[in-house]
N, C-alpha and C positions, 0 to 999 in steps of 0.2 A: 166385839171389841169388849175387854172387861174395863171396870173402873174401880181398881183395887187401890186402897189407901193405906195409910199406917206406915210401918217401917218394915224393913227386911228383918225377919227374925234371926238371931244369932245361931239358932237351932238348924237354919238352913246347911250348916256345916256338917250335919249328920247324913246328907243325901251323898254320901261318897261314891255312889255308882251313877251319880246323874251325869248326862252325857251333853243334854240340851236344855238350857234356861233361857226363857224369853218372858221378861216382864214389862216390855216395853209399852209406852203410851198409856200410862195409868197415873194415878196421882199419890205414887209413893214418895215418902220423904224420909229425912233422917240420913244416917250414913251408910256406907257399905260396910258390913261387918267383917273383921279380920278373919272371923271362922270360914270364911269362904275359901280360905286356904286348904280346906280339906277335900275340896271338890277336884281330885286331881285327875278325873277322868273326862272332865267338862271340855266339849269341844266348841260349843257356841253358848256366849254370853251376852244377852240383849238387854239392857235396862235403861235405854235410850228413851227420852221424852217424859221423864218424871220430874220430880222436885227434890231429887236427891241433893244433899250438900255435904260439906267436910271434905277430905282429901280421899285420892285413890290409894287404899292400902297397900304397903310395901308387898303383903301377903300375896297380892295377885300374881306374884312371880312364882308361886307355886304351882299355878296351873299350867304345866307343861303340855297339856296335851290341846289347849286353846288353839283355834284356828280363826274364829271370830270374837271380836271384843267391840262392843258398841255401847258407850256410856254417854253419847252424845246429849246434847240439849237437856242438860239438868242444871244445877248450881254449884257442881264440883269447884273446889278451889285447891290451893296448894300446889305444888310442883307434880311433874309426870315423874313416877317413881322409877329410878334406873333399873330396878328388877324387871321391867318390862322386857329389858334384853335377854332375859333368859328364855322367852317364849319363843324359842326358833321354830315353831311350827305355825306361828300366827301369819295369816294371810290378809285379814282385813282388821284395821285399826281406826274406830271412829271416836274421836274425843272432842270434837268440834261443838261450839256452842255451850261454853261452860264459862268458869271464872278461872281457870288455870293460870298459875304464874310460874316465875322461874324460866329457866332456860330449857331448851330441848335437849334432853340428855344424850350424850354420845353413844351411850349403849343402844340407842335406836338404830345404829348402823350394824349390830347383830342380827336384826330381824331380817335376814337374807331372803326369807320366803314371803315377804310382805308384797302384797300385789296393790292395796290401796291403802293410803294413810291420810285420814283427815283430822288437821290439828288446828283449823282455822277457828277465828271467832273467840279468841280467849284472850288473855293477857301476857302471853309469853313475851319474855324477853331474851337479851344475850344476842350472841351470834348464831348462825346457823350451823351446827356443826359439820366439819369436812366429812365425817364418817358416814352421812347419809349417801356419799358415793358408793357404798358397799350394797346399796337396795336396788341390785342389778335387775330384778324382777318386779320393781315396782312400776305400776303404769299411771297411777294418779298420787299425787302428793300436793296436798293443799295445807298451806300455812299461812293464809291470807288474814288479813284483819286482826293482827297481834300488834306487838310493841318491838319486834326483832329489829336488832341495829347490825352494823358491821357489813362487810361485803357478802356477796353470793360466792360461795367457794368454787374454785375451778373444778374440784372433785365431782360437782354435779354431772360434769359430762360422761361418767362412768355409769349413769342409770340409762342404760342404752335402751331398757323397754318403756321408758315414760312416754306416755301419750298426754297427760294433762299435768302441768306444772303452774301453780298458781303462789305468788309469794305478794300479791299486792296490798296496799294498805299497810305498811309497816314502815321503819326508818332506816331501810336498806341504803348503803353508800356505795360509792366505789363504782367502776365499770361493770357493764354486763359481760360477763366471762365469755372469752371466745369459745370455750370449750361446750357451750351451750349448743353449738354448732354441729356437734356430734351426736345430738340426741334426735336421730333421723325418724324415729317413730312418732315425734311429738305432733299432736294436733291442736293443742291449746297452751299458749304462754302468756300467763297475766303477769305483770311486772309494775303496774302502774300503782301511782300515789306512793312513791319512795323519794329517796335524794339520790338516786342513781345518776352518775354523772358520764363524762367522756363521750365517746363516739358510738353510735349504733354498729355493732361488729358486722363486717360483711358476711363472717360466718353463717349469719342467720338464713342467708340464702340457701344453705343446705338442708333447710327443713321443708323438704318438699310437701309433706304431707300436713303442713300447718294450715289451719283453715281459721284460726283465731288468735291475732298478735295484738296484744294491748301494752304499749309502754308509756302512757300518757301521764301528765304531771309528775314528771322528774326534772333533772338538769341535765338531760342530754343535749350535747353540741354537735356541731358540725352537719354534714349532709346526709341526707335519707340515701342510704347505699343502693348503687344500682342492681346489687345481686339480690335485690327483692323482686327483680323480675322472675327470678325461678320459683317463687312460690306461688304457683299456678292454681293450686286449691284454695288459696286463700279468700275468706270471705269477709272477714272482720280485721281492719287495720285502724288502731287508734294509736297516734302519736301526738295527740295534742298537748299543748301546755308544757311545753319544753323549750330549749334555746336552739332548736335546730336552724340551720341557715343554709345559704345556696339555694338553688332553683329546684323545683319538684321534678324529680327524673321522670324522662319520658318513659321509662320500663315500666311505671305503674300502668300505663295503658295497656300491658299485656297480661294484666290480672283480670280475665274475663269474667271470673265468678266472684269478683267483689261486689259486697251488697253495702258495706259501710266503710267508708273513708273518711277520717275525721284528723285533719293534721293542723287545726285552726291554732291559735296563740302560741306562734312562734316567730322566728325571724326569716322566714323564706322570703325569696324575692325572685323577680323575673315573671316570665308570663307563665300562664297554665299551659302544661303540654296538649298538644292534640290527640285526639283518639281516645281520651278518657271517656268511659261508660260505653266503649264499643261492643262489651258484652250484652249490654242493654239490662244489666241486673242491680245497678248501682242505684240504691234509695236514700242513703243518707250521705251528704258530701258537704263538710264543712272546712272552709280554708280562712275563715274570718280572721281578724287581728294579725295579719302578717305585714308584709311590704310588696305585696303581688301587684303587678302592673299589665297593661295591655287588655286586648280585648278578651270576650268570654268565647272559647273555642266552639265550634259548629257542633262538634259532637255533643256537648252539654247542652247545646241549645234544642238538640232532639233527643235528649235522654228522657224518655216518657215514664220510666221507672221511678224518676225522683219521687221521695216523699219528704225529706227535709233538707234544706240547703241554706249555707250561711255563706255569703260573699262579703259581708259588711266589714268596714274598717280597713280597707286595703285602698289602693288606687287604679281599680280598673276603670277602663274606658271603653267608649264604643256607644252606639245607638242602642238603647234600652228597647225599643219596640222590634229590633231586629236580633239582639243577643238572646231572648228568651222565647221558647215556644208554649206550646200547650202541653201542659202536665196533669194529666187525669187524676193521679194518685197523689199530687204535692198536697202536704198539708201545713209546711211551714217553710218561708222563704225570706231572708233578710238581705237586702242589697244595699243597705244604709251606708254613709259615710265613704262614697266612692266618687268618680267623676263621670259617671253616667249621663249622657245627655239624650236628648229626643222626647217622645212623648209616651205615656202609657197607652198601651193599645187595648183592643177590646178583648184580646185572647185571654186576658186574666180572668175575664168573666166565665172562662169554660173550665176553670180550674176548681171544680165543685166541691172538692175537699178541703180546700184550703182553709186553714183556722187563723193563720197569721201572715200578714204581708205588710213586710216594713221597706219602703224605699227613702228613708230620710236622708237629707243633706247631700244631695246629689245637685245636677244643673237639669233637672227634668223641667219642661215646659209644656205648653198647650193646656188643655181642660181635663178633667178628672172623666174618664169614660163611664157613661151610666151603667154599662154591663159589669161593672164591678159589683153592683147591686144584686147581682145573680149568684154571689158567693155565699149561699144562705148560711154556711157554717162558720164564716168569718166571726173570730173574736177578737183580733186586733188589727187594726190598719193605721199605718204611720206613713203619711206622706209629708211630713213635716219639714220646712227648710228648703224648699225648691223654687221653681218659678212658676208654678200652676196658676192659671187664670180660669175665668169662667165662673160658674156657680157650684154650690154642692149640689149633686143630683139627687133628684127625688127618689130615685130608685134605691138611694142608700135606706129609704124606710123599710126595705125588704130584709135588711140586715138584722133581724131579731136576735141574734146570738151576739151581737157585738157587745165588748165591754169596755175597749179602750179605743176611741178616735182622736188621732192627732192629726190635725191640717195646719199647725200654726207656721209663721213665716213664709207665706205665700202671698199671692194677690188674688185671692178669692173674694169676689164680690156678691151682691143682690143678699137676698133674707136667707135667714134659716129655714128650709123648706118645713111646711107642717106635718110632711110624711115623717119626719125625724122622730115625731112624738111617738112612734111604735117601738123605739129602741129603748126598752124600760129596763135593759140589763146593762145599760152604760154605766161604769165605774169612773171612768176619765174621759173628760171632753175638753179638748185644748184647740180652739179657733183663732188664737191670739195672733195679733201681728197680720192682719188681713185688712179687706175693705168691704166687710160685712156691713149692712146697714138694716134700716127698719127697727122694728122693736125686738126685743129678747122675748122668745116666745113662753108664754105661761106653762105649755106643756113640760118645760124642764123641770117644773115641780114633780112630774110623775117618775123622774130618774132617781127611784128610792135607793138604788144601792150606789150612787154616785159618791166619791170622795173627792175628787177634782174637778173643778170647773172654771176653765179661763177663757174668757172672751174679751181679754183686755186690747188695747190698740186696734180697735176698729172704729167703726161709725155709727155704733147702735144709739138711738134716740128713746125719747119717751121715758117712762118710769120703769124702775127695778120692780119685775113681777113680784107680787107677795107669794106666790106659789113656791118660790125657791124655798122658803122656809118649811116645806114639807120634805126636804131631802135631808132627813134626820141625821145620816152618817156623813154629811158634807164635811170635809177637813179644810180644804183650800177653795176660797171663792174669790177671784180676781176679775174684776168688772171696769179696772181702771183705763184712763186714756179713752173714753168714749165720749158721748153727748148726751149722755142721761140727766134726766131734769127730775124735779119733783123731791119727795121725802125719801129716807131711808125706811124701808118697810119694817115695823116692829115685829113683823112675823119672823124675821131674819133671827130673832133672839131664840128662835125654836131649835137653831142649829147647835145642839150641844155638843158635838165633837169637832165645832169649827175652831180651828187653830190659826188660820191665816186669812186676814181678810183685806182688801185692797179695793178701795172704791175711788181712790185718788182721780184727779185732773177729770172731772165732770162738771156739771152744773147743779150738783145736788143741792137743795135747800131744806130748812127747817132744823129740826133739833135732831141730835142722835138719839135713838130711842132709849129711854132709860132701863128699859129691859136688858140691854146689852150687859147691865152690870151683872146679871145672873151667868154670863159665859165665862164660868171658871176655867175653862180650857183653852181660852184664847190667849194666843201668844204673841201674835204680830198683827198689828193695825196700822193700816196707812189710809186716812182719809182726806190727805193734804188736797190743797187747790181745789176746793168746791165753793158754795156758798153757805155753808153750816153754821148754826149760830146757837145760843143757849149753853146749857152747862155741859161738860163733859162728863161722861159717865166716872162713876167711883169705882173702878176696875182696874186691877194692876196693869192689865194689857194697855189700857188708855194711858196710863201714868207715863209709859215710854213709847206712846204712838206718835205717829207722823201726823200732826194736824194743821202744819203751817199752810197760809195761804186760804184760811176761813176766818173773815174779818169778825165775826159774831161769836164765836166761841169764848166760854169763861170757864174757870175752875180752878182747883188748886193743882195746877199741872204747871212745870216750868215753861214760861215763855207767854203764860196766857193771866190776865187779870182774873181775881177772885170775881164770882159772880155778883157779889155785892157790891164791888166798887164798879164793874162794868155798867150795873143798872143804873147807878148814881151818875154816870157819866152821860148816860142816854138821856136823863132828866135834864142834864145842862145843856146838852145840843137841843132838846125842845126849848129851853129858856131862850137860847141864842135867835132861834126863828123869830121870838117875839121882838126882838130888838133890830129889826131890819132896818128900820127908819133912821136910826144911829149910824149903822154901818153906811148908809148912803151918804150921810154928811163927811164921814172920816175916810172914805175909801180914797178920794184923791190924794189926801194928804199920805195916806199908807202907800197908795201907789208910787209917790215920788220916794219914799223911803225904801221901799222894797228893791227899787232900781238900784239905788246905792248900794243896798246890801248885796245884791245880785253881782253888780260890778266888782265889789271887793271880795266877794266869794270866787269870782272867777279867777282874780288874780291869786287868791289862797290856793285853790285847787290846781293851777299850774304849778305853784312852788311845791306843793304836796306830792303831786304825780311825778315831778323830778326827783324829790326824795325816795319816793317809793322806788322808781327805777334805779336810782344808786344802790338800795339797799339789795335789790334783786340782782344787780351786777355783782356786788361784792359777795353774795351769797353763793353766785355761780363760781365765783372763783375759788372760793374755800369754804366748800360745805361742812369740811369735818369740823371747824370752828365756828360756823355759823348757829344762829338759835332758830329751830324750826317750830310751826306749831300746827295743829290740825283741829278739827271741829270748830267751835266757836271761841276757843281761846287765844288770847294774846300772848304769844311765847314770852315775850320780854317782861310784861308784867307779872306774869305768872312765875316765871322763873325766880324773881327777887322776891316774890311773896312767899313762895315756898321755902326759899333759903332763910327767910325771916321767922317763919313760923315754926320752922324745925331747928333753929338757931344752928344753921348750916349743917343738917343731919346729925344732930346730937343724939347720941345712943338712947337717951330717955324717951325718944319719940318712935323707937324701933320698935315693930309689933310682930315680926317674922322676918325669917331668913328664906331665900329661894335659891335656885341652882345658880343664877346670876347676879343676884344682888339682894338688897333688904328692902323690906317694906316697912314704911313709916305712916302712921296716922297722923292727918294733918287737918286743922280747922282753918278754914279760910271764910271770911264775910261774904265772898261773892259766891261761894259753893258750898259752905258748910263743911261737912266732915268728908275728907276724901282720903283715899290710899294713894301713897306715892311709892312707886318702885324704882330704887336707885340702884343702878348697875355698880359693882365692885369698882373700885380704883384701878385694878389690873383689868381695866376694859380694853381687850385686844380686838384685832379686826374681827375673829370668829367671833366674839362676843357682840360686836357691834352687829354683825349679820343677824345673830339672834334676836338683838333688839329691833331691827328693822323688821323681822319677820313678825314680831309681836304686833308692831304697829300696822302693817300691811293686812295681817289677819283680822284684825279688829276695825280697822277703818271703814266707816259706812254699815258696820253690824250695828243692828238693833233689837236684841232679842231678851224677854224676860228673864230667860234662863242664863244669859251670858253677861259676865261684868262688863258694864259700860265703860269704854274708854273715852276720856273727856279730852285729853291732848297728850303731846309729848314735847319734851325739851332735849336739846343736845348740842353742847358745847365743848371746849376742851377741857373745861373742869368737871363738869357733871353731865350724867346723862339720865333721864328717868322718864317713866311712864306715869300719867295721871289717872287714876280710876275711880269710879264710884266707891264709896265706902261700904262694905257688907258687914253687918253689925256683928253677928254671932262668930264669926272666922271660919276656919276650916272644918270640914265635916270629920276629918282625922281627929282634930283635938277634941271634938264633942264626943265621939265614939270611944275615945281614949280616956274619957273623963268619967269616972263611975257615978257621979252626980249629974251631970249633964246630959249623959248617954239615956238616962230614964226619962229625960223629957222628951225623946225622940220615940214616941209611941209607934206602932205597927203602921198606922195610916199615914203617920208624917214621914217614915222610912219609904213607904210605898210613893209617896207624892215626892219625895227627892229623887227616887230611882226614875220616875216619869219626867220629871224636870230635866235630868241629865239626858234622857233619851230624846227630850224636845229640843234640847240645844244641840246635840250631835246629829239628829236628823235635819235641824236647819242648815248646819255648817256642811253636810255632806250633799244635802239636796237641794236646798235653796239657795246657795252661793255659787256663783259662776265666776272663775272656776271653783270646784269644791274646795273645802279647807279641811285637812285632817289635822287633828289636835296633837296627837302623837304622845301626850303626857297626862292622859286621864288617870287619875287616883284620887284618892281620898283627901288627899293633901291639896289638891287642885280643884275641889268644889267647895265652895263658900256658901255660909247660910246666912239668909237675912233675919230681920226680926220676927218674921211668920214662918220660920224654917224652911223657906223656899229656895231651892238650889240654884246655884249661880256658878257656872263653869269659868275657872279663871286661868291665868298663867299659860299665854300661848307663846312661850318663848322658843319652842321647838316646833311651832306649827309649819305645816307644809302645804303650800297652795298647790293643788293638782292641776296642772297646766296639760292639756291634751297632747302637745307636743314634747313633753318632757319624759324621760325615763323613770322620773320618781325614784332613783336609787339613792340611797343616803347612808350616812354613818347610823350606827345603832344608837338609839336615843330614847330617853324615857326613864320611868321609874320602875327600878326592880321588882318582879312579881306581878306587874301590869303588862310587860311588854309582850307582843304577840310573839309565838316561837318562830313564825317565818322569817321575822326581822333578822334573826341572828344566822340566817343562812343565806337569804335572798337579798337582803337589805333593802328590799323593794317597798315603798310607802303605799298603801292603800287604805281606803276608808275602813276596811276589815281589821286594820290595826286597831282603830279606836273600837271597832265591835267587840273584839277580844277584852280590850281593856274595860269596855263597859260592862261585860259579863263578869269579869273580876269584882269589879266595884260594886255591882248589883248584889253579888253574894256576901261582900264583906258588909256592906249595909244591913243585910238581914241578919248576919252573924254577930255583928258588932265588932268584927275584926277580920283581918286577912286571913283567908283559907289556908294558905301555904301549900303543902303538898297534896291537900284534900282536893285542889282544884283538878290534878290529874285524873283522879278517880271519877270526878263529875264529868270530865271531857271524854273518858274512854267507856263509861257505864250508862247503863239506863237508869233513870232517876229512880225507878221503882227498887233500885237495889241499895238506894241510899236512904237512912233514916232522916225524916223530916226534923227530929229533935236535934239530931247532930248538926243541922245548919241554922238553927234559931239562936238568938241572943238569950242567954240565960238568965239575963238580968231583968228581963220583962215578963210580964205574966203571959201564960200561953194563948195564943190568939184564939178568939172565937171562930165557929166553923166556916162562917162567909169569908173572914179576914184570912183563916188558914187556905182556904181554897184559892184565894187571890195570890198568896205567898206561895204555893206549891206552882202555881201557874208562873210566876216570876222566875222561880228557881229554875224549872225546865226552860224557860226563855232564856234565861242568863246562861244555863249550861249548853245550849244550843250556840251561844257565842263564843264558846271555848274550843269547839272543835278544830282540829289539828288542820285540816283542810280550809283555807279561808274563803273558798268557794261554796262551802257547806255552810257557812255562817249566814244568818239573815242579815238583811240591810237594817240600817237604822231606821230607815222610812218605814219598813214593816214593824219594827219592834214598836216605834212610836204609836203607829197607828194601831196595834195590837192593844196598847197599854192605854190608849184613849178611849177604848170602848167603854160604853157605861150601860148595862155591867160589861166587864172585858169577856173577850172571847177566849174561854178556857182550852181551846184545841189548837196546837201548832201544827200547820200543815208539814 
């Protein structure tokens, strides 16, 4: 193989007798010279696998003898020249893996001798021309991974010789044409990841030579046609992620050669048909996320060819120990979120190739069989939320490949066995909500890859092992609701990646280690209801921490005395001890007085309770006109204080306008500066719903990167929310200001991106049910005095309830809305992920990228110049910062992928950004 470099010289046009030219797989750059038109005798032209750029010259139409043209795998751009239609001898056309744009020219229909046509992996747009129906000799036609839209033309049915047809990963819409049923030679049909709708045509049953049919990730409706029984050669059938309904046809059992059957994420109902896998070849079978019921057919219990199986998120029933057999080839099985009962039997231990076993959220009882310890390749084991009893088997110590172990929400008892010390690859360990006791073993400190450790709601006693401080990548540590004693080990301050710390409801004593002040990544701290004392660390996370129920803490935190005042009160307490004699003298007199006070107090409380009941009764009668409050605020007092402070919402106090109301800066003696969001006077029912959404979304949320909600008021005259005041205002206003934007240097911008990621990760993965913000934009991110990001404006927030369809009207800020909301109206966390990607790029650029976002979403980032994405108002970043910015750009670009399931989760994003130094590789 040669390694030619440089450009193709224009002198090549002098080789007028050349018949065969192959320059493929070299390092040739530059453009294809127009002088190539002189090679009129050329039959084969191969220049694939180089670094050519520019457009395909129109002059290529002069090569009338050409039978093979291979320009694939270069950097060619521009449109496909219509002059290609002149090459009526062309049999093989390879233009894939370039940057070609524009539409597929109608002239391509003139290439009647074409046998293979590869146009895939470009940026082609427009409709598929109906003229392709003239390609009656074509056996392969690939146009996948482009941006084609519109319907698949019915004329495609004329391509009688077609064996492989692939249009996947475009924006095609409309029904699958029935004429595809005329392509009886077809062996492969890929139409997945488009927007195709309507029914699957029964005419597909005519394709008796078909062995690979993939229609996933569309909007197909109706039943799976029974005519599919005719596809006896079918080996691969993908119908997943559509809107198919009805029962699974029993005719699928006739497909003896089926190896892959994936029909998950639809609306299929009824029982699984009998006799599936009767051919004994089925390896991948996924029916998860449907509405299926009933038992597992015996034919599947005996399907020894299984490698990957998903039954999760249905309503399957039956005894688990009887429903599943021995699967020697099985690698992945998920049975979670069903109604299986019975016990786990020891047959699972015979599935030697299993890497993933999930049986969460069923009604499984009995003990965990020790034979599971024989599944040496197991990487994930999830038995959570069942009724399991007994102890954790010591045999689990043999699962040295295990990365994730979830046994929470059961009735497991006993100690954590010492044998688990060998599980050094563990990344997540959740044993919460069980009956485990004894001490937390020190070997947990050997889990160097762990980022989540949850042992809460058990009966662990003794001290927190200091060895936990060795788990340097630990992000979540929850030891709450146990019987732990002693001091918080200062070694925990070594957990530089720690974001969530919960040690509440124990009997911990002593001081909070002052070393915690160095944990700058800490976001959520809950240490309430212990016996802690002394100063609260001067760390922003502790300013918003839950610390109630600790009698001895002090510091400059709301609800606690300053440490100076606290110590003086201790001195006074000691002085009181010295005067016991005086107390003995006056105690009888005080006793009599206390009795009288108690009697009067009882009468007062009885009257007060009656008043409270009257108020509650009045509120229940007329909630619309009632005054409500949450948090620690008293609505009535707050209401009048705010009206007075704003002179009844005078415009001079207004600092901003939102979609549903105006924002006012208010100074109250009790709270200092606060922000009040008052809804417009045209406050209709639909707006009131948005108002209550915001209240519901923020109630109980305490996170350093989310604007804190103090309370709310609502009556017939006014409705408003009361927030903490965030000093610097919106990120949008700062980026739009030439002077203020220069204060946001590169590291501050990176920190803002991290803050938004942490907030969204908390909302999506730490709130139950998850909360989707749905309007992430630079206008809804506020910056405090230290340029720390605070996410605000939950006016259209959506709480993702598991039993909800989560369909909604399109809402959000233009330019930030995920594309799928325009046609699916289905709200998921991935909508926020898309908006986060837009916002992250805006922060780096200093302004919204507009149409440039499409390029980033559909191109490799190596095709984009970094200088095009940086804010020109700032100095060019140094190499280390530049590397970090490139990483964030790649991460943000992955958030813009059109397929929501291809985007990363906010948990993944926040974890990647919290690395120190960050991990610069995106899997």
